[in-house]
N, CA, C and O atoms as a Tripos MOL2 file, in Angstrom:
@<TRIPOS>MOLECULE
protein
  296   295    74     0     0
PROTEIN
NO_CHARGES

@<TRIPOS>ATOM
      1 N         -10.3860   -5.5520   29.2840 N.3       1 MET1
      2 CA        -10.5340   -4.5840   28.3000 C.3       1 MET1
      3 C         -12.1800   -4.6220   28.9930 C.2       1 MET1
      4 O         -12.9240   -5.5150   29.3990 O.2       1 MET1
      5 N         -12.2770   -2.7490   28.8370 N.am      2 SER2
      6 CA        -13.9030   -2.7930   29.2200 C.3       2 SER2
      7 C         -14.8370   -2.6540   27.1850 C.2       2 SER2
      8 O         -14.5360   -2.5700   25.9950 O.2       2 SER2
      9 N         -15.7610   -2.7090   27.9120 N.am      3 GLY3
     10 CA        -16.9520   -2.8270   26.6000 C.3       3 GLY3
     11 C         -16.5870   -1.7850   26.0340 C.2       3 GLY3
     12 O         -16.0750   -1.7340   24.9150 O.2       3 GLY3
     13 N         -17.0520    0.0490   27.4750 N.am      4 SER4
     14 CA        -17.4830    0.8830   26.3720 C.3       4 SER4
     15 C         -15.8300    1.9320   25.6090 C.2       4 SER4
     16 O         -15.7880    2.9020   24.8510 O.2       4 SER4
     17 N         -14.5980    1.0290   26.3590 N.am      5 LEU5
     18 CA        -13.2140    1.5050   25.8710 C.3       5 LEU5
     19 C         -13.0540    0.6630   24.4770 C.2       5 LEU5
     20 O         -12.5750    1.2670   23.5170 O.2       5 LEU5
     21 N         -13.3740   -0.4910   24.3490 N.am      6 LEU6
     22 CA        -13.3830   -1.1110   22.7430 C.3       6 LEU6
     23 C         -14.1370   -0.5690   21.7110 C.2       6 LEU6
     24 O         -13.7990   -0.4350   20.5350 O.2       6 LEU6
     25 N         -15.2280   -0.2570   22.2650 N.am      7 SER7
     26 CA        -16.4380    0.2200   21.6540 C.3       7 SER7
     27 C         -15.8280    1.1980   21.0240 C.2       7 SER7
     28 O         -16.1340    1.4340   19.8550 O.2       7 SER7
     29 N         -14.4940    2.2200   21.9250 N.am      8 SER8
     30 CA        -14.4510    4.0160   21.8950 C.3       8 SER8
     31 C         -13.2670    3.5270   20.6970 C.2       8 SER8
     32 O         -13.0870    4.2270   19.7010 O.2       8 SER8
     33 N         -12.5070    2.2650   20.9240 N.am      9 LEU9
     34 CA        -11.2830    1.9960   20.2130 C.3       9 LEU9
     35 C         -12.1530    1.4060   18.3250 C.2       9 LEU9
     36 O         -11.6120    1.3780   17.2190 O.2       9 LEU9
     37 N         -13.1600    1.1510   18.6040 N.am     10 ILE10
     38 CA        -13.7290    0.6520   16.9070 C.3      10 ILE10
     39 C         -14.2350    2.1590   16.1900 C.2      10 ILE10
     40 O         -13.9980    2.6350   15.0800 O.2      10 ILE10
     41 N         -14.8360    2.5400   17.0620 N.am     11 LYS11
     42 CA        -15.1370    4.0120   16.4140 C.3      11 LYS11
     43 C         -13.7060    4.9660   15.8960 C.2      11 LYS11
     44 O         -13.4690    5.2380   14.7190 O.2      11 LYS11
     45 N         -13.0760    5.2710   16.7690 N.am     12 PHE12
     46 CA        -12.0330    5.5830   16.4200 C.3      12 PHE12
     47 C         -11.2700    5.5800   15.0890 C.2      12 PHE12
     48 O         -10.9940    6.4720   14.2880 O.2      12 PHE12
     49 N         -11.0480    4.3780   15.1320 N.am     13 SER13
     50 CA        -10.4070    3.3770   14.1070 C.3      13 SER13
     51 C         -11.1360    3.6600   12.3740 C.2      13 SER13
     52 O         -10.5790    3.7180   11.2770 O.2      13 SER13
     53 N         -12.8410    3.8080   12.8480 N.am     14 PHE14
     54 CA        -13.1270    4.2030   11.4930 C.3      14 PHE14
     55 C         -13.3130    5.4520   11.1650 C.2      14 PHE14
     56 O         -13.7570    5.8580   10.0910 O.2      14 PHE14
     57 N         -12.9430    6.1500   12.1760 N.am     15 ARG15
     58 CA        -12.4040    7.7150   11.5160 C.3      15 ARG15
     59 C         -11.0620    8.0400   10.8950 C.2      15 ARG15
     60 O         -10.7790    9.0210   10.2070 O.2      15 ARG15
     61 N         -10.2350    6.9620   11.2940 N.am     16 LEU16
     62 CA         -8.9080    6.7270   10.5290 C.3      16 LEU16
     63 C          -9.2450    6.6600    8.8700 C.2      16 LEU16
     64 O          -8.6990    7.4370    8.0870 O.2      16 LEU16
     65 N         -10.1160    5.7340    8.4810 N.am     17 GLU17
     66 CA        -10.6530    5.0740    7.2330 C.3      17 GLU17
     67 C         -10.1540    6.0660    6.4700 C.2      17 GLU17
     68 O          -9.3240    5.6760    5.6480 O.2      17 GLU17
     69 N         -10.4670    7.6240    6.4710 N.am     18 PHE18
     70 CA         -9.7500    8.2970    5.4610 C.3      18 PHE18
     71 C          -8.5450    8.5180    4.9370 C.2      18 PHE18
     72 O          -8.3300    8.9080    3.7900 O.2      18 PHE18
     73 N          -7.5330    8.2060    5.9920 N.am     19 PHE19
     74 CA         -5.8430    7.8680    5.8310 C.3      19 PHE19
     75 C          -5.6890    6.2940    5.1920 C.2      19 PHE19
     76 O          -4.6650    5.8870    4.6430 O.2      19 PHE19
     77 N          -6.6500    5.6840    5.3420 N.am     20 PHE20
     78 CA         -6.2610    4.1480    4.2400 C.3      20 PHE20
     79 C          -5.7000    4.2230    3.1710 C.2      20 PHE20
     80 O          -4.8260    3.3800    2.9680 O.2      20 PHE20
     81 N          -5.9570    5.1640    2.1810 N.am     21 PRO21
     82 CA         -5.3770    5.0050    1.3560 C.3      21 PRO21
     83 C          -4.0040    5.5010    1.0860 C.2      21 PRO21
     84 O          -3.3340    5.1000    0.1340 O.2      21 PRO21
     85 N          -3.4930    6.6240    2.1850 N.am     22 GLN22
     86 CA         -2.0840    6.8550    2.1560 C.3      22 GLN22
     87 C          -1.3320    5.6050    3.0730 C.2      22 GLN22
     88 O          -0.1150    5.7530    2.9650 O.2      22 GLN22
     89 N          -1.5920    4.6950    3.7400 N.am     23 PHE23
     90 CA         -1.2480    3.4530    4.6490 C.3      23 PHE23
     91 C          -1.4240    2.7750    3.7910 C.2      23 PHE23
     92 O          -0.7330    1.9550    4.3950 O.2      23 PHE23
     93 N          -1.7410    2.1630    2.7300 N.am     24 ILE24
     94 CA         -2.1360    1.5710    1.4900 C.3      24 ILE24
     95 C          -0.6010    1.9210    0.9420 C.2      24 ILE24
     96 O           0.4320    1.2550    1.0040 O.2      24 ILE24
     97 N          -0.8590    3.1770    0.4070 N.am     25 ARG25
     98 CA          0.3150    3.4780   -0.4770 C.3      25 ARG25
     99 C           2.0030    3.0790   -0.2720 C.2      25 ARG25
    100 O           2.8780    2.7140   -1.0570 O.2      25 ARG25
    101 N           1.9540    3.4050    1.4870 N.am     26 PHE26
    102 CA          3.4930    3.6710    2.1900 C.3      26 PHE26
    103 C           3.4680    2.6180    2.0140 C.2      26 PHE26
    104 O           4.2200    2.3740    1.0700 O.2      26 PHE26
    105 N           2.9060    1.5470    2.4740 N.am     27 PHE27
    106 CA          3.0110    0.1240    2.4890 C.3      27 PHE27
    107 C           3.7700   -0.9970    1.1480 C.2      27 PHE27
    108 O           4.6040   -1.9030    1.1620 O.2      27 PHE27
    109 N           2.9900   -0.3660    0.1580 N.am     28 ILE28
    110 CA          3.1870   -0.8460   -0.8170 C.3      28 ILE28
    111 C           4.5530   -0.6600   -1.4660 C.2      28 ILE28
    112 O           5.3720   -1.4790   -1.8810 O.2      28 ILE28
    113 N           4.5440    0.9260   -1.4200 N.am     29 SER29
    114 CA          5.4370    1.4660   -1.7810 C.3      29 SER29
    115 C           7.1110    0.8990   -1.2130 C.2      29 SER29
    116 O           8.1310    1.1050   -1.8710 O.2      29 SER29
    117 N           7.0830    0.2100    0.0470 N.am     30 ARG30
    118 CA          8.3670    0.0880    0.9350 C.3      30 ARG30
    119 C           8.7030   -1.0540    0.2130 C.2      30 ARG30
    120 O           9.7910   -0.9810   -0.3580 O.2      30 ARG30
    121 N           7.8120   -2.5280    0.0200 N.am     31 LYS31
    122 CA          8.1700   -3.4940   -0.8640 C.3      31 LYS31
    123 C           8.3180   -3.4360   -2.2020 C.2      31 LYS31
    124 O           8.7790   -4.4760   -2.6740 O.2      31 LYS31
    125 N           8.1260   -2.7270   -2.8420 N.am     32 LEU32
    126 CA          8.4890   -1.9140   -4.2830 C.3      32 LEU32
    127 C           9.7410   -1.8840   -4.2260 C.2      32 LEU32
    128 O          10.4690   -2.4460   -5.0430 O.2      32 LEU32
    129 N          10.2570   -1.0080   -2.9340 N.am     33 LYS33
    130 CA         11.2790   -0.2760   -3.1190 C.3      33 LYS33
    131 C          12.3450   -1.4620   -2.8860 C.2      33 LYS33
    132 O          13.4430   -1.4870   -3.4400 O.2      33 LYS33
    133 N          11.8870   -2.4070   -2.0200 N.am     34 GLU34
    134 CA         12.9020   -3.3990   -1.8270 C.3      34 GLU34
    135 C          13.3100   -4.1730   -3.1620 C.2      34 GLU34
    136 O          14.4800   -4.4640   -3.4090 O.2      34 GLU34
    137 N          11.9460   -4.5620   -4.2280 N.am     35 TYR35
    138 CA         12.4200   -5.0410   -5.1260 C.3      35 TYR35
    139 C          13.4590   -4.3360   -5.5610 C.2      35 TYR35
    140 O          14.6110   -4.7500   -5.4280 O.2      35 TYR35
    141 N          13.0970   -2.9330   -6.2590 N.am     36 LYS36
    142 CA         13.5940   -2.3620   -7.1290 C.3      36 LYS36
    143 C          15.3260   -2.1500   -6.8880 C.2      36 LYS36
    144 O          16.1480   -1.9020   -7.7710 O.2      36 LYS36
    145 N          15.6060   -2.3470   -5.2990 N.am     37 GLU37
    146 CA         16.9840   -2.6110   -5.1920 C.3      37 GLU37
    147 C          17.8520   -3.6360   -5.5300 C.2      37 GLU37
    148 O          19.0310   -3.5970   -5.8800 O.2      37 GLU37
    149 N          16.8650   -4.8260   -5.3260 N.am     38 LYS38
    150 CA         17.6080   -6.2430   -5.6270 C.3      38 LYS38
    151 C          17.7610   -6.1000   -7.1890 C.2      38 LYS38
    152 O          18.5220   -6.8960   -7.7400 O.2      38 LYS38
    153 N          16.9430   -4.9190   -8.1430 N.am     39 GLY39
    154 CA         17.2150   -5.4670   -9.7990 C.3      39 GLY39
    155 C          16.1650   -5.9950  -10.1790 C.2      39 GLY39
    156 O          16.2150   -6.6920  -11.1930 O.2      39 GLY39
    157 N          15.0120   -5.8350   -9.5360 N.am     40 VAL40
    158 CA         13.9330   -7.3530  -10.3440 C.3      40 VAL40
    159 C          13.0120   -5.9550  -10.9530 C.2      40 VAL40
    160 O          12.4110   -5.9810  -12.0270 O.2      40 VAL40
    161 N          13.0500   -4.7820  -10.0370 N.am     41 LEU41
    162 CA         12.2130   -3.8800  -10.8190 C.3      41 LEU41
    163 C          13.2520   -2.5500  -11.5000 C.2      41 LEU41
    164 O          14.3680   -2.3080  -11.0380 O.2      41 LEU41
    165 N          12.7300   -1.8990  -12.4860 N.am     42 ALA42
    166 CA         13.5670   -0.7540  -12.7180 C.3      42 ALA42
    167 C          12.9480    0.3480  -12.0340 C.2      42 ALA42
    168 O          13.7620    1.0500  -11.4340 O.2      42 ALA42
    169 N          11.5640    0.7600  -11.9330 N.am     43 ASP43
    170 CA         10.8940    1.3920  -11.5600 C.3      43 ASP43
    171 C           9.4350    1.0240  -11.2600 C.2      43 ASP43
    172 O           8.9010   -0.0190  -11.6380 O.2      43 ASP43
    173 N           8.8610    1.9680  -10.5570 N.am     44 TYR44
    174 CA          6.9130    1.3990  -10.1410 C.3      44 TYR44
    175 C           6.6900    3.0680   -9.8770 C.2      44 TYR44
    176 O           7.4120    4.0350   -9.6360 O.2      44 TYR44
    177 N           5.1690    2.7860  -10.0840 N.am     45 LYS45
    178 CA          4.8130    4.5440   -9.1310 C.3      45 LYS45
    179 C           3.0400    3.3050   -8.6300 C.2      45 LYS45
    180 O           2.3490    2.3200   -8.8900 O.2      45 LYS45
    181 N           3.2370    4.2610   -7.9410 N.am     46 VAL46
    182 CA          2.0440    3.4560   -7.1190 C.3      46 VAL46
    183 C           1.0350    4.8590   -6.6310 C.2      46 VAL46
    184 O           1.4490    5.7270   -5.8630 O.2      46 VAL46
    185 N          -0.5070    4.8540   -7.3260 N.am     47 ARG47
    186 CA         -1.5670    5.6050   -6.5430 C.3      47 ARG47
    187 C          -2.4450    4.8760   -6.3140 C.2      47 ARG47
    188 O          -2.8320    3.8620   -6.8950 O.2      47 ARG47
    189 N          -3.0230    5.7470   -4.8330 N.am     48 ALA48
    190 CA         -3.8920    5.8980   -4.5580 C.3      48 ALA48
    191 C          -5.0630    6.5110   -4.2140 C.2      48 ALA48
    192 O          -4.7930    7.2700   -3.2830 O.2      48 ALA48
    193 N          -6.1130    6.5670   -4.4570 N.am     49 LYS49
    194 CA         -7.0550    7.5720   -3.9780 C.3      49 LYS49
    195 C          -8.4510    7.2330   -3.6210 C.2      49 LYS49
    196 O          -9.1170    6.3900   -4.2230 O.2      49 LYS49
    197 N          -8.8620    7.9310   -2.6110 N.am     50 ARG50
    198 CA        -10.2090    7.4620   -2.1650 C.3      50 ARG50
    199 C         -11.4340    8.0010   -2.7700 C.2      50 ARG50
    200 O         -11.6750    9.2040   -2.6690 O.2      50 ARG50
    201 N         -12.2340    7.1950   -3.3970 N.am     51 LYS51
    202 CA        -13.3840    7.3030   -4.2020 C.3      51 LYS51
    203 C         -14.8300    7.7550   -3.3460 C.2      51 LYS51
    204 O         -15.7170    8.4670   -3.8180 O.2      51 LYS51
    205 N         -14.8180    7.2060   -2.1030 N.am     52 GLY52
    206 CA        -15.6810    7.4120   -1.1070 C.3      52 GLY52
    207 C         -15.7310    6.6070   -0.0980 C.2      52 GLY52
    208 O         -14.9320    5.6720   -0.1390 O.2      52 GLY52
    209 N         -16.4860    6.6830    0.8850 N.am     53 ARG53
    210 CA        -16.7010    5.8630    1.8120 C.3      53 ARG53
    211 C         -16.4040    4.3220    1.7760 C.2      53 ARG53
    212 O         -17.3890    3.5960    1.6400 O.2      53 ARG53
    213 N         -14.9680    3.6340    1.8990 N.am     54 TYR54
    214 CA        -14.7260    2.5920    2.0620 C.3      54 TYR54
    215 C         -14.6130    1.9050    0.7660 C.2      54 TYR54
    216 O         -14.7320    0.7120    0.4880 O.2      54 TYR54
    217 N         -14.2990    3.1600   -0.1230 N.am     55 HIS55
    218 CA        -14.1790    2.4780   -1.5010 C.3      55 HIS55
    219 C         -12.6140    3.3570   -1.9540 C.2      55 HIS55
    220 O         -12.3260    4.5290   -1.7140 O.2      55 HIS55
    221 N         -11.7310    2.2170   -2.7340 N.am     56 TYR56
    222 CA        -10.4380    3.1020   -2.9240 C.3      56 TYR56
    223 C         -10.2360    2.6510   -4.6570 C.2      56 TYR56
    224 O         -10.8080    1.7770   -5.3070 O.2      56 TYR56
    225 N          -9.2810    3.5490   -5.0180 N.am     57 PHE57
    226 CA         -8.7200    3.4180   -6.2490 C.3      57 PHE57
    227 C          -7.1150    3.1330   -6.0830 C.2      57 PHE57
    228 O          -6.5620    4.1640   -5.7000 O.2      57 PHE57
    229 N          -6.3280    2.1950   -6.2320 N.am     58 ILE58
    230 CA         -4.9150    1.8570   -6.1420 C.3      58 ILE58
    231 C          -4.6370    1.7310   -7.4060 C.2      58 ILE58
    232 O          -5.5850    1.3990   -8.1170 O.2      58 ILE58
    233 N          -3.4510    1.9230   -7.9920 N.am     59 GLU59
    234 CA         -3.0020    2.4000   -9.2090 C.3      59 GLU59
    235 C          -1.7230    1.6230   -9.2910 C.2      59 GLU59
    236 O          -1.1220    1.9670   -8.2730 O.2      59 GLU59
    237 N          -0.9460    0.7350   -9.9630 N.am     60 LEU60
    238 CA          0.2850    0.3660   -9.8830 C.3      60 LEU60
    239 C           1.0800    0.5820  -11.0880 C.2      60 LEU60
    240 O           0.4400    0.2020  -12.0680 O.2      60 LEU60
    241 N           2.0240    0.9620  -11.3390 N.am     61 ASP61
    242 CA          2.6090    0.8200  -12.7380 C.3      61 ASP61
    243 C           3.9220    0.5480  -12.8050 C.2      61 ASP61
    244 O           4.6910    1.5040  -12.7130 O.2      61 ASP61
    245 N           4.4490   -0.7600  -12.9730 N.am     62 LEU62
    246 CA          5.5560   -1.2620  -12.8830 C.3      62 LEU62
    247 C           6.3920   -1.7950  -13.8880 C.2      62 LEU62
    248 O           6.2330   -2.7790  -14.6100 O.2      62 LEU62
    249 N           7.3660   -0.9260  -13.8060 N.am     63 PHE63
    250 CA          8.5160   -1.2530  -15.1330 C.3      63 PHE63
    251 C           9.8220   -2.3660  -14.6260 C.2      63 PHE63
    252 O          10.7450   -2.3570  -13.8120 O.2      63 PHE63
    253 N           9.2590   -3.2720  -15.6400 N.am     64 VAL64
    254 CA         10.1410   -4.5420  -15.1680 C.3      64 VAL64
    255 C          11.8040   -4.1590  -15.4030 C.2      64 VAL64
    256 O          12.0900   -3.2320  -16.1600 O.2      64 VAL64
    257 N          12.6900   -4.8040  -14.8210 N.am     65 ASN65
    258 CA         14.0850   -5.0180  -15.4860 C.3      65 ASN65
    259 C          14.3550   -6.2700  -16.4580 C.2      65 ASN65
    260 O          14.5750   -7.4200  -16.0770 O.2      65 ASN65
    261 N          14.2990   -5.8530  -17.6910 N.am     66 THR66
    262 CA         14.5630   -6.8980  -18.4500 C.3      66 THR66
    263 C          16.0050   -7.6190  -18.3510 C.2      66 THR66
    264 O          16.1970   -8.7660  -18.7520 O.2      66 THR66
    265 N          16.5720   -7.1490  -18.0150 N.am     67 GLU67
    266 CA         18.0620   -7.5920  -18.2160 C.3      67 GLU67
    267 C          18.1890   -8.5970  -16.7730 C.2      67 GLU67
    268 O          19.2650   -9.0350  -16.3650 O.2      67 GLU67
    269 N          17.2020   -8.7820  -16.2860 N.am     68 LYS68
    270 CA         17.7160  -10.2360  -15.0720 C.3      68 LYS68
    271 C          16.4620  -10.9340  -15.7090 C.2      68 LYS68
    272 O          16.2420  -11.9930  -15.1220 O.2      68 LYS68
    273 N          15.6170  -10.6950  -16.6670 N.am     69 GLY69
    274 CA         14.9440  -11.7220  -17.2990 C.3      69 GLY69
    275 C          13.5030  -11.4220  -16.3380 C.2      69 GLY69
    276 O          12.6370  -12.2960  -16.3600 O.2      69 GLY69
    277 N          13.2600  -10.0890  -15.4450 N.am     70 GLY70
    278 CA         12.0780   -9.8910  -14.7650 C.3      70 GLY70
    279 C          11.6070  -11.4720  -13.3150 C.2      70 GLY70
    280 O          10.5210  -11.7850  -12.8260 O.2      70 GLY70
    281 N          12.8100  -11.9670  -13.1360 N.am     71 GLU71
    282 CA         12.4290  -12.5700  -12.0830 C.3      71 GLU71
    283 C          12.8490  -12.3880  -10.6730 C.2      71 GLU71
    284 O          13.8570  -11.7560  -10.3570 O.2      71 GLU71
    285 N          12.0030  -12.9930   -9.7930 N.am     72 LEU72
    286 CA         12.4620  -12.6620   -8.3190 C.3      72 LEU72
    287 C          13.4410  -13.5630   -7.9490 C.2      72 LEU72
    288 O          13.1770  -14.7640   -7.8970 O.2      72 LEU72
    289 N          14.5690  -13.1220   -7.6780 N.am     73 HIS73
    290 CA         15.4920  -13.7400   -6.9510 C.3      73 HIS73
    291 C          15.5110  -14.0620   -5.5260 C.2      73 HIS73
    292 O          15.4460  -12.9120   -5.0900 O.2      73 HIS73
    293 N          15.5340  -14.4660   -4.9640 N.am     74 GLU74
    294 CA         15.4230  -14.5880   -3.2550 C.3      74 GLU74
    295 C          16.4770  -15.1620   -2.9350 C.2      74 GLU74
    296 O          16.7130  -15.4060   -1.7510 O.2      74 GLU74
@<TRIPOS>BOND
     1     1     2 1
     2     2     3 1
     3     3     4 2
     4     3     5 am
     5     5     6 1
     6     6     7 1
     7     7     8 2
     8     7     9 am
     9     9    10 1
    10    10    11 1
    11    11    12 2
    12    11    13 am
    13    13    14 1
    14    14    15 1
    15    15    16 2
    16    15    17 am
    17    17    18 1
    18    18    19 1
    19    19    20 2
    20    19    21 am
    21    21    22 1
    22    22    23 1
    23    23    24 2
    24    23    25 am
    25    25    26 1
    26    26    27 1
    27    27    28 2
    28    27    29 am
    29    29    30 1
    30    30    31 1
    31    31    32 2
    32    31    33 am
    33    33    34 1
    34    34    35 1
    35    35    36 2
    36    35    37 am
    37    37    38 1
    38    38    39 1
    39    39    40 2
    40    39    41 am
    41    41    42 1
    42    42    43 1
    43    43    44 2
    44    43    45 am
    45    45    46 1
    46    46    47 1
    47    47    48 2
    48    47    49 am
    49    49    50 1
    50    50    51 1
    51    51    52 2
    52    51    53 am
    53    53    54 1
    54    54    55 1
    55    55    56 2
    56    55    57 am
    57    57    58 1
    58    58    59 1
    59    59    60 2
    60    59    61 am
    61    61    62 1
    62    62    63 1
    63    63    64 2
    64    63    65 am
    65    65    66 1
    66    66    67 1
    67    67    68 2
    68    67    69 am
    69    69    70 1
    70    70    71 1
    71    71    72 2
    72    71    73 am
    73    73    74 1
    74    74    75 1
    75    75    76 2
    76    75    77 am
    77    77    78 1
    78    78    79 1
    79    79    80 2
    80    79    81 am
    81    81    82 1
    82    82    83 1
    83    83    84 2
    84    83    85 am
    85    85    86 1
    86    86    87 1
    87    87    88 2
    88    87    89 am
    89    89    90 1
    90    90    91 1
    91    91    92 2
    92    91    93 am
    93    93    94 1
    94    94    95 1
    95    95    96 2
    96    95    97 am
    97    97    98 1
    98    98    99 1
    99    99   100 2
   100    99   101 am
   101   101   102 1
   102   102   103 1
   103   103   104 2
   104   103   105 am
   105   105   106 1
   106   106   107 1
   107   107   108 2
   108   107   109 am
   109   109   110 1
   110   110   111 1
   111   111   112 2
   112   111   113 am
   113   113   114 1
   114   114   115 1
   115   115   116 2
   116   115   117 am
   117   117   118 1
   118   118   119 1
   119   119   120 2
   120   119   121 am
   121   121   122 1
   122   122   123 1
   123   123   124 2
   124   123   125 am
   125   125   126 1
   126   126   127 1
   127   127   128 2
   128   127   129 am
   129   129   130 1
   130   130   131 1
   131   131   132 2
   132   131   133 am
   133   133   134 1
   134   134   135 1
   135   135   136 2
   136   135   137 am
   137   137   138 1
   138   138   139 1
   139   139   140 2
   140   139   141 am
   141   141   142 1
   142   142   143 1
   143   143   144 2
   144   143   145 am
   145   145   146 1
   146   146   147 1
   147   147   148 2
   148   147   149 am
   149   149   150 1
   150   150   151 1
   151   151   152 2
   152   151   153 am
   153   153   154 1
   154   154   155 1
   155   155   156 2
   156   155   157 am
   157   157   158 1
   158   158   159 1
   159   159   160 2
   160   159   161 am
   161   161   162 1
   162   162   163 1
   163   163   164 2
   164   163   165 am
   165   165   166 1
   166   166   167 1
   167   167   168 2
   168   167   169 am
   169   169   170 1
   170   170   171 1
   171   171   172 2
   172   171   173 am
   173   173   174 1
   174   174   175 1
   175   175   176 2
   176   175   177 am
   177   177   178 1
   178   178   179 1
   179   179   180 2
   180   179   181 am
   181   181   182 1
   182   182   183 1
   183   183   184 2
   184   183   185 am
   185   185   186 1
   186   186   187 1
   187   187   188 2
   188   187   189 am
   189   189   190 1
   190   190   191 1
   191   191   192 2
   192   191   193 am
   193   193   194 1
   194   194   195 1
   195   195   196 2
   196   195   197 am
   197   197   198 1
   198   198   199 1
   199   199   200 2
   200   199   201 am
   201   201   202 1
   202   202   203 1
   203   203   204 2
   204   203   205 am
   205   205   206 1
   206   206   207 1
   207   207   208 2
   208   207   209 am
   209   209   210 1
   210   210   211 1
   211   211   212 2
   212   211   213 am
   213   213   214 1
   214   214   215 1
   215   215   216 2
   216   215   217 am
   217   217   218 1
   218   218   219 1
   219   219   220 2
   220   219   221 am
   221   221   222 1
   222   222   223 1
   223   223   224 2
   224   223   225 am
   225   225   226 1
   226   226   227 1
   227   227   228 2
   228   227   229 am
   229   229   230 1
   230   230   231 1
   231   231   232 2
   232   231   233 am
   233   233   234 1
   234   234   235 1
   235   235   236 2
   236   235   237 am
   237   237   238 1
   238   238   239 1
   239   239   240 2
   240   239   241 am
   241   241   242 1
   242   242   243 1
   243   243   244 2
   244   243   245 am
   245   245   246 1
   246   246   247 1
   247   247   248 2
   248   247   249 am
   249   249   250 1
   250   250   251 1
   251   251   252 2
   252   251   253 am
   253   253   254 1
   254   254   255 1
   255   255   256 2
   256   255   257 am
   257   257   258 1
   258   258   259 1
   259   259   260 2
   260   259   261 am
   261   261   262 1
   262   262   263 1
   263   263   264 2
   264   263   265 am
   265   265   266 1
   266   266   267 1
   267   267   268 2
   268   267   269 am
   269   269   270 1
   270   270   271 1
   271   271   272 2
   272   271   273 am
   273   273   274 1
   274   274   275 1
   275   275   276 2
   276   275   277 am
   277   277   278 1
   278   278   279 1
   279   279   280 2
   280   279   281 am
   281   281   282 1
   282   282   283 1
   283   283   284 2
   284   283   285 am
   285   285   286 1
   286   286   287 1
   287   287   288 2
   288   287   289 am
   289   289   290 1
   290   290   291 1
   291   291   292 2
   292   291   293 am
   293   293   294 1
   294   294   295 1
   295   295   296 2
@<TRIPOS>SUBSTRUCTURE
     1 MET1         2 RESIDUE 1 A MET
     2 SER2         6 RESIDUE 1 A SER
     3 GLY3        10 RESIDUE 1 A GLY
     4 SER4        14 RESIDUE 1 A SER
     5 LEU5        18 RESIDUE 1 A LEU
     6 LEU6        22 RESIDUE 1 A LEU
     7 SER7        26 RESIDUE 1 A SER
     8 SER8        30 RESIDUE 1 A SER
     9 LEU9        34 RESIDUE 1 A LEU
    10 ILE10       38 RESIDUE 1 A ILE
    11 LYS11       42 RESIDUE 1 A LYS
    12 PHE12       46 RESIDUE 1 A PHE
    13 SER13       50 RESIDUE 1 A SER
    14 PHE14       54 RESIDUE 1 A PHE
    15 ARG15       58 RESIDUE 1 A ARG
    16 LEU16       62 RESIDUE 1 A LEU
    17 GLU17       66 RESIDUE 1 A GLU
    18 PHE18       70 RESIDUE 1 A PHE
    19 PHE19       74 RESIDUE 1 A PHE
    20 PHE20       78 RESIDUE 1 A PHE
    21 PRO21       82 RESIDUE 1 A PRO
    22 GLN22       86 RESIDUE 1 A GLN
    23 PHE23       90 RESIDUE 1 A PHE
    24 ILE24       94 RESIDUE 1 A ILE
    25 ARG25       98 RESIDUE 1 A ARG
    26 PHE26      102 RESIDUE 1 A PHE
    27 PHE27      106 RESIDUE 1 A PHE
    28 ILE28      110 RESIDUE 1 A ILE
    29 SER29      114 RESIDUE 1 A SER
    30 ARG30      118 RESIDUE 1 A ARG
    31 LYS31      122 RESIDUE 1 A LYS
    32 LEU32      126 RESIDUE 1 A LEU
    33 LYS33      130 RESIDUE 1 A LYS
    34 GLU34      134 RESIDUE 1 A GLU
    35 TYR35      138 RESIDUE 1 A TYR
    36 LYS36      142 RESIDUE 1 A LYS
    37 GLU37      146 RESIDUE 1 A GLU
    38 LYS38      150 RESIDUE 1 A LYS
    39 GLY39      154 RESIDUE 1 A GLY
    40 VAL40      158 RESIDUE 1 A VAL
    41 LEU41      162 RESIDUE 1 A LEU
    42 ALA42      166 RESIDUE 1 A ALA
    43 ASP43      170 RESIDUE 1 A ASP
    44 TYR44      174 RESIDUE 1 A TYR
    45 LYS45      178 RESIDUE 1 A LYS
    46 VAL46      182 RESIDUE 1 A VAL
    47 ARG47      186 RESIDUE 1 A ARG
    48 ALA48      190 RESIDUE 1 A ALA
    49 LYS49      194 RESIDUE 1 A LYS
    50 ARG50      198 RESIDUE 1 A ARG
    51 LYS51      202 RESIDUE 1 A LYS
    52 GLY52      206 RESIDUE 1 A GLY
    53 ARG53      210 RESIDUE 1 A ARG
    54 TYR54      214 RESIDUE 1 A TYR
    55 HIS55      218 RESIDUE 1 A HIS
    56 TYR56      222 RESIDUE 1 A TYR
    57 PHE57      226 RESIDUE 1 A PHE
    58 ILE58      230 RESIDUE 1 A ILE
    59 GLU59      234 RESIDUE 1 A GLU
    60 LEU60      238 RESIDUE 1 A LEU
    61 ASP61      242 RESIDUE 1 A ASP
    62 LEU62      246 RESIDUE 1 A LEU
    63 PHE63      250 RESIDUE 1 A PHE
    64 VAL64      254 RESIDUE 1 A VAL
    65 ASN65      258 RESIDUE 1 A ASN
    66 THR66      262 RESIDUE 1 A THR
    67 GLU67      266 RESIDUE 1 A GLU
    68 LYS68      270 RESIDUE 1 A LYS
    69 GLY69      274 RESIDUE 1 A GLY
    70 GLY70      278 RESIDUE 1 A GLY
    71 GLU71      282 RESIDUE 1 A GLU
    72 LEU72      286 RESIDUE 1 A LEU
    73 HIS73      290 RESIDUE 1 A HIS
    74 GLU74      294 RESIDUE 1 A GLU
């Protein structure tokens, strides 16, 4: 891989930085959905916001299913 191609890819990836909170929210939501389907969580909310360049705010509201005692059974 040539050096100019590598530097171009790195520059392009930093241009996508604006979308990182959406990517993070997507991947966290996927995992939490698995836990909800297993019955560990009753519900969840994920919020992600870009505060500034390379600064993000991520908030998770987890509602634990108390019927199973909130334990993860794998």
